[in-house]
C-alpha positions as CSV (number, residue, x, y, z in Angstrom):
1,E,0.0,0.0,0.1
2,E,2.8,2.5,0.8
3,L,4.2,1.9,-2.9
4,F,0.7,2.7,-4.1
5,R,0.7,6.0,-2.3
6,R,4.0,6.8,-3.3
7,T,3.4,6.0,-7.3
8,G,-0.2,5.7,-7.6
9,I,0.6,3.1,-10.1
10,Q,-1.5,-0.8,-10.2
11,M,0.0,-3.8,-8.9
12,L,1.3,-5.9,-12.0
13,P,4.0,-8.5,-11.7
14,F,5.7,-7.1,-14.7
15,N,6.1,-3.4,-13.9
16,T,9.8,-2.3,-14.3
17,I,10.4,-1.8,-10.4
18,Y,10.0,-5.9,-10.3
19,Q,12.0,-6.5,-13.4
20,L,14.7,-4.4,-11.9
21,T,15.0,-5.5,-8.1
22,A,14.7,-9.1,-9.8
23,L,18.1,-8.2,-11.9
24,K,19.7,-6.9,-8.5
25,R,19.1,-10.2,-7.1
26,L,20.0,-12.4,-10.1
27,N,22.5,-10.7,-12.2
28,P,24.0,-7.6,-10.0
29,S,26.7,-7.3,-12.0
30,L,24.7,-6.0,-15.3
31,L,23.3,-3.1,-13.3
32,D,26.9,-2.2,-12.0
33,R,28.1,-2.1,-15.8
34,A,24.9,-0.1,-16.9
35,R,25.4,3.8,-17.5
36,T,21.4,4.6,-18.0
37,L,18.2,2.7,-17.7
38,L,16.1,3.8,-21.3
39,L,12.8,2.4,-22.1
40,I,12.1,0.9,-25.6
41,P,10.7,4.1,-26.8
42,E,13.5,6.1,-24.9
43,L,16.6,3.7,-26.5
44,L,14.8,4.5,-30.0
45,R,15.4,8.3,-29.4
46,Y,18.7,7.6,-28.3
47,F,19.6,5.6,-31.7
48,L,18.1,8.8,-33.4
49,T,19.6,11.4,-31.7
50,G,22.6,10.4,-29.2
51,E,20.9,11.9,-26.2
52,R,19.4,10.0,-23.2
53,H,16.2,11.1,-21.7
54,S,13.2,9.8,-20.1
55,E,9.6,10.4,-20.9
56,R,7.1,11.1,-18.1
57,T,4.0,9.3,-19.5
58,N,6.3,6.2,-19.7
59,A,8.5,6.7,-16.5
60,S,5.2,6.9,-14.7
61,T,4.4,3.6,-15.2
62,T,7.7,2.0,-14.0
63,Q,6.3,2.4,-10.4
64,L,9.5,4.1,-9.4
65,F,8.2,7.6,-10.3
66,N,6.6,9.8,-7.9
67,P,4.0,12.0,-9.7
68,F,3.8,14.6,-6.6
69,L,7.5,15.2,-7.0
70,N,6.9,14.8,-10.9
71,D,10.4,12.9,-10.7
72,W,12.1,9.7,-9.7
73,D,11.2,8.7,-6.4
74,T,15.2,8.8,-5.0
75,S,14.2,7.6,-1.7
76,L,12.5,4.5,-3.4
77,L,15.7,3.9,-5.4
78,D,17.6,4.0,-2.6
79,R,15.6,1.7,-0.5
80,L,15.7,-0.7,-3.3
81,D,19.6,-0.3,-3.7
82,L,18.9,0.7,-7.3
83,P,21.9,3.1,-8.7
84,R,20.4,6.8,-9.2
85,R,22.8,7.3,-12.0
86,L,20.9,5.0,-14.2
87,F,17.9,7.3,-14.1
88,A,17.9,9.8,-16.8
89,E,16.2,13.3,-16.5
90,V,12.8,13.3,-17.2
91,V,11.0,15.4,-20.0
92,A,7.2,16.0,-20.5
93,P,5.7,15.2,-23.8
94,G,6.3,17.8,-26.4
95,T,9.7,18.4,-25.5
96,G,12.8,18.7,-27.8
97,V,15.1,16.3,-27.2
98,G,17.6,17.0,-29.8
99,S,18.0,16.6,-33.2
100,L,18.7,13.7,-35.6
101,L,22.7,12.6,-35.5
102,S,24.2,13.7,-38.6
103,S,24.8,9.9,-40.0
104,V,21.1,9.4,-39.7
105,G,20.0,12.5,-41.1
106,E,22.2,12.1,-44.3
107,E,20.9,8.7,-44.6
108,I,17.4,9.8,-44.7
109,G,18.2,13.1,-46.4
110,L,16.8,14.9,-43.7
111,P,19.6,16.6,-41.9
112,G,18.9,18.5,-38.7
113,L,15.8,17.3,-38.1
114,P,14.5,18.0,-34.8
115,V,13.5,15.2,-32.6
116,I,10.1,15.6,-30.1
117,A,9.3,13.4,-27.2
118,V,6.0,12.3,-27.7
119,G,3.7,10.5,-25.0
120,E,5.7,7.5,-25.5
121,H,3.6,5.0,-23.5
122,D,1.3,4.0,-26.2
123,T,-1.9,4.3,-24.1
124,A,-0.8,7.8,-23.3
125,S,-0.7,8.3,-27.3
126,A,-3.8,6.4,-27.8
127,V,-6.0,8.5,-24.8
128,A,-4.4,11.8,-26.4
129,A,-6.3,11.0,-29.9
130,V,-9.7,10.0,-28.0
131,P,-12.2,12.6,-30.2
132,A,-14.3,13.4,-27.1
133,E,-15.7,16.7,-27.0
134,N,-15.3,17.7,-23.4
135,D,-13.1,16.5,-20.3
136,D,-15.7,14.3,-19.0
137,F,-15.2,10.9,-20.8
138,A,-14.4,7.6,-20.2
139,Y,-12.3,5.4,-22.6
140,L,-11.3,1.7,-23.7
141,S,-8.0,1.6,-25.2
142,C,-8.7,-2.0,-27.0
143,G,-6.4,-4.5,-28.2
144,T,-4.6,-7.5,-26.7
145,W,-5.0,-5.7,-23.3
146,S,-7.9,-3.5,-22.4
147,L,-7.2,-0.4,-20.7
148,L,-10.3,1.3,-19.8
149,G,-10.3,4.7,-17.1
150,T,-10.6,8.4,-17.6
151,E,-8.9,11.5,-17.3
152,V,-8.2,13.3,-14.0
153,A,-6.4,16.4,-13.2
154,A,-4.4,14.9,-10.0
155,P,-4.1,11.3,-9.0
156,V,-6.5,9.3,-7.2
157,I,-4.9,7.7,-4.5
158,T,-7.1,6.5,-2.0
159,G,-7.9,3.0,0.0
160,R,-10.6,2.1,-2.2
161,A,-8.3,2.8,-5.4
162,F,-5.6,0.8,-3.8
163,A,-8.3,-2.1,-3.1
164,E,-9.6,-1.9,-6.6
165,N,-6.1,-2.0,-8.0
166,V,-6.2,0.6,-10.7
167,T,-3.4,2.6,-11.9
168,N,-2.6,6.6,-11.9
169,E,-0.5,6.9,-15.3
170,I,0.6,10.4,-16.5
171,G,-1.1,11.5,-19.7
172,V,-0.5,14.3,-22.2
173,G,-1.1,17.7,-21.2
174,Q,-0.7,17.9,-17.5
175,T,-3.4,15.0,-17.0
176,F,-3.4,11.6,-15.2
177,R,-4.9,8.4,-16.6
178,L,-7.2,6.6,-14.1
179,L,-7.5,3.0,-15.7
180,K,-7.5,-0.4,-14.8
181,N,-5.5,-2.9,-16.8
182,I,-7.5,-5.7,-18.1
183,T,-6.8,-8.6,-20.3
184,G,-8.4,-7.8,-23.8
185,L,-8.3,-10.2,-27.1
186,W,-5.5,-11.8,-26.1
187,L,-7.9,-14.7,-25.4
188,L,-8.9,-14.8,-28.7
189,Q,-5.5,-14.4,-30.1
190,E,-4.2,-17.1,-28.7
191,C,-7.3,-19.6,-29.5
192,R,-6.6,-18.5,-33.0
193,R,-3.2,-19.6,-32.8
194,V,-4.1,-22.9,-31.5
195,W,-6.7,-23.5,-34.3
196,A,-4.2,-22.4,-36.9
197,R,-1.6,-25.1,-35.4
198,R,-4.4,-27.3,-35.9
199,G,-5.1,-26.3,-39.2
200,E,-8.9,-25.3,-37.9
201,A,-8.2,-21.1,-37.9
202,P,-11.6,-19.6,-39.5
203,T,-11.2,-16.4,-41.1
204,Y,-12.2,-13.1,-39.2
205,E,-15.2,-12.9,-41.4
206,R,-16.2,-16.4,-40.4
207,E,-15.3,-15.9,-36.6
208,Q,-17.7,-13.1,-36.3
209,R,-20.5,-15.2,-38.0
210,L,-20.1,-18.0,-35.6
211,A,-20.0,-16.2,-32.5
212,K,-23.2,-14.2,-34.0
213,D,-24.9,-17.5,-34.5
214,A,-23.9,-19.0,-31.1
215,A,-26.2,-19.3,-28.3
216,P,-25.8,-16.3,-26.0
217,F,-24.8,-16.3,-22.5
218,R,-24.0,-20.1,-22.1
219,S,-20.9,-19.8,-20.4
220,L,-18.8,-16.7,-19.0
221,I,-15.2,-16.6,-17.9
222,D,-13.3,-13.9,-16.2
223,P,-10.5,-12.7,-18.4
224,D,-8.3,-12.0,-15.5
225,A,-7.9,-15.1,-13.8
226,S,-4.7,-16.6,-13.5
227,M,-5.2,-19.7,-15.7
228,F,-5.3,-17.3,-18.7
229,V,-2.1,-15.8,-18.3
230,D,-0.2,-17.9,-20.9
231,P,-1.7,-21.4,-21.3
232,P,-0.2,-23.9,-23.6
233,D,-3.8,-24.3,-25.2
234,M,-6.0,-21.7,-24.5
235,P,-9.4,-22.8,-26.0
236,R,-8.9,-26.1,-23.6
237,Q,-8.3,-23.5,-20.6
238,I,-11.4,-22.0,-21.2
239,Q,-13.5,-25.2,-21.3
240,T,-11.6,-26.1,-18.2
241,Y,-12.3,-22.9,-16.6
242,C,-16.2,-23.4,-17.8
243,R,-16.4,-27.2,-16.5
244,E,-14.8,-26.1,-13.2
245,S,-17.4,-23.6,-12.8
246,G,-20.2,-25.8,-13.3
247,Q,-21.2,-24.2,-16.6
248,P,-21.8,-25.8,-20.2
249,V,-18.4,-26.1,-21.6
250,P,-17.9,-24.6,-24.9
251,E,-16.8,-27.3,-27.8
252,K,-17.0,-25.3,-30.8
253,E,-15.3,-22.3,-32.3
254,G,-18.3,-20.2,-32.4
255,A,-19.4,-21.0,-28.8
256,I,-15.8,-20.5,-27.5
257,I,-15.7,-16.9,-29.5
258,R,-18.9,-15.8,-28.3
259,C,-17.8,-16.6,-24.4
260,I,-14.9,-14.5,-24.6
261,L,-16.3,-11.5,-26.4
262,E,-19.6,-11.5,-24.1
263,S,-17.1,-11.8,-21.1
264,L,-14.8,-8.8,-22.3
265,A,-17.8,-6.8,-22.2
266,L,-19.1,-7.6,-19.2
267,K,-15.6,-7.2,-17.2
268,S,-15.7,-3.9,-19.3
269,R,-19.1,-2.8,-17.4
270,L,-17.5,-3.7,-14.2
271,V,-14.5,-1.8,-14.6
272,L,-16.2,1.4,-15.8
273,E,-18.4,1.0,-12.7
274,S,-15.2,1.0,-10.5
275,I,-14.0,3.8,-12.6
276,E,-17.1,5.9,-12.0
277,A,-17.3,4.9,-8.1
278,L,-13.5,6.4,-7.5
279,V,-14.6,9.9,-9.6
280,E,-17.9,10.1,-8.2
281,N,-19.4,10.4,-12.0
282,R,-21.3,8.4,-14.3
283,F,-20.6,8.9,-18.2
284,A,-22.6,8.9,-20.9
285,G,-20.7,6.4,-23.0
286,L,-17.8,4.9,-23.6
287,H,-15.4,5.9,-26.5
288,M,-13.3,2.7,-27.8
289,V,-10.0,3.6,-29.4
290,G,-7.2,1.0,-30.9
291,G,-7.2,-2.4,-33.4
292,G,-9.7,-4.1,-30.9
293,I,-12.4,-1.9,-32.6
294,G,-12.3,-4.2,-35.9
295,N,-14.2,-6.6,-33.8
296,R,-17.7,-5.3,-34.3
297,L,-19.5,-7.8,-32.3
298,L,-17.1,-6.9,-29.1
299,C,-18.1,-2.9,-29.6
300,Q,-22.0,-4.2,-29.8
301,Y,-21.5,-6.4,-27.0
302,T,-19.7,-3.6,-25.2
303,A,-22.5,-1.1,-25.7
304,D,-25.3,-3.9,-24.7
305,A,-23.3,-4.8,-21.6
306,L,-23.0,-1.0,-20.7
307,G,-26.6,0.1,-21.5
308,R,-25.1,2.6,-23.0
309,P,-23.4,4.0,-26.6
310,V,-19.9,3.4,-27.5
311,W,-18.2,5.4,-30.2
312,A,-15.5,3.6,-31.7
313,G,-12.5,5.2,-33.5
314,P,-10.0,5.7,-34.4
315,R,-8.4,2.5,-34.8
316,E,-4.9,3.8,-35.2
317,A,-5.4,6.1,-31.8
318,T,-1.3,5.4,-30.6
319,A,-0.1,6.7,-34.1
320,I,-2.4,9.7,-34.2
321,G,-1.8,11.0,-30.6
322,N,2.0,10.6,-31.2
323,L,1.4,13.1,-34.3
324,L,-0.6,15.1,-32.4
325,V,1.7,16.0,-29.6
326,Q,4.3,16.8,-32.3
327,L,1.8,19.3,-33.9
328,I,1.1,20.7,-30.6
329,A,4.9,21.2,-30.0
330,A,5.4,22.7,-33.5
331,G,2.7,25.3,-32.4
332,Q,0.4,23.9,-35.3
333,I,-2.4,22.9,-32.7
334,A,-3.0,24.9,-29.8
335,D,-4.0,22.1,-27.0
336,L,-5.1,18.9,-26.6
337,R,-8.9,19.9,-26.7
338,S,-7.9,21.4,-30.0
339,A,-6.1,18.3,-30.9
340,R,-9.2,16.0,-30.3
341,A,-11.6,18.2,-32.2
342,L,-9.1,17.9,-35.2
343,V,-9.5,14.4,-34.8
344,R,-13.3,14.5,-34.8
345,Q,-13.1,16.2,-38.0
346,S,-10.7,13.7,-39.5
347,F,-11.5,10.4,-38.7
348,P,-14.9,8.5,-38.5
349,V,-16.3,7.3,-35.5
350,E,-18.7,4.3,-35.6
351,V,-21.7,4.6,-33.0
352,Y,-23.1,1.4,-31.5
353,K,-26.0,1.7,-29.4
354,P,-27.5,-0.4,-26.9
355,V,-30.2,-2.9,-28.3
356,A,-33.0,-2.4,-25.8
357,T,-34.9,-5.4,-26.3
358,E,-31.6,-7.1,-24.8
359,A,-31.0,-5.3,-21.8
360,E,-32.3,-7.4,-19.4
361,R,-30.7,-10.8,-20.7
362,W,-27.5,-8.6,-20.0
363,E,-28.3,-7.7,-16.6
364,Q,-29.0,-11.4,-15.6
365,A,-25.8,-12.3,-17.4
366,L,-24.1,-9.7,-15.5
367,M,-25.6,-11.1,-12.0
368,R,-24.1,-14.4,-13.1
369,F,-20.8,-12.8,-14.0
370,R,-20.1,-11.5,-10.8
371,Q,-19.9,-14.8,-9.5
372,F,-16.9,-15.7,-11.3
373,I,-14.7,-12.8,-10.8
374,A,-13.2,-14.3,-7.7
375,L,-13.1,-18.1,-8.7
376,P,-9.7,-19.9,-7.9
377,S,-8.1,-20.6,-10.9
378,R,-5.2,-23.2,-11.9
379,A,-2.4,-21.8,-14.4
380,E,-0.8,-24.1,-17.0
381,P,2.2,-21.8,-17.8
382,R,4.3,-22.3,-20.9
383,S,7.6,-20.6,-22.1
384,T,6.6,-17.6,-23.9
385,T,5.1,-14.4,-22.2
386,R,2.7,-11.7,-23.2
387,T,3.4,-8.4,-24.5
388,E,1.2,-5.3,-24.3
389,N,0.0,-4.1,-27.5
390,D,-2.8,-2.7,-29.5
391,A,-2.9,-6.0,-31.6
392,D,-6.0,-6.1,-34.2
393,G,-9.1,-7.6,-33.1
């Protein structure tokens, strides 16, 4: 709880703080030889410019950054015996961080091109591109992960926030992204991988048709159950969950896909309600961005589960948000609100409205779904690990 009070970040096992403390314990000589810690976007900038900086939206996710100090938490670093020299100066999104190295500039024909630090955490850039009309909105950045939350002016660090295991990541434009990381279309991607290995993978269009034709609400899973972290056979793992929870076991692809999509939609409902309770506000609907919005059934089921409209788009929000921060830095756009207005003018947004005749069935499904959130689960790990990305639906 003290760590949450200092950093405001959700407890997740892959956070940088745990990676570094493990490295300190298992391979301390590597840290002794290291000069600077650069996260992936910062490393890319270093290759372009030769300059070493950390960027604020990304630094905040390490669980080593103190949002109240607006800098690395040096007392926390000292307690963990992590060398202060590793942690570079932190810059805000939109800060000029040098220009292209002469060798790079000559190679691409752009000598001396200035380089701007953007919102270098991918969700920070994605949220910057949410085409909201005002500051009072909820978003779901949807891909392999689902990141659902809202923008706030200051971190929400309370006992309830800690209990809900939400996170306060720094956003673009002096904002904080109060959100929760939840499993997204990873479940479906892993099913596809297994089906492809068997030579049975349906096309995307057939997936949608099979799911739509399958019986609704027969089986539900908690997408965040530990047994779904990285199993060798995701369809079998979903079947095991359903069997052990006393539900019908989905046998065919369409039933499994429908189980996944309905469960993701219901989990979004619960997380949105949790966020709303923390900020004492009810949002009119939900903005969905990212590759996951290509899954039209997921968008519709999310609207149905929420009982509110879903505004889907843009799909390439992360890349668009990156460009918007550069345009603001260059003086071509005034601020984040103007940037979002530009997104509304430039990219289509599809509206999904809840189907009124389905409302009672979704409410009944929600009551069942709540039972599964705390179910014990058995993990079947394999050697590979999941990485965060905005993968396609």
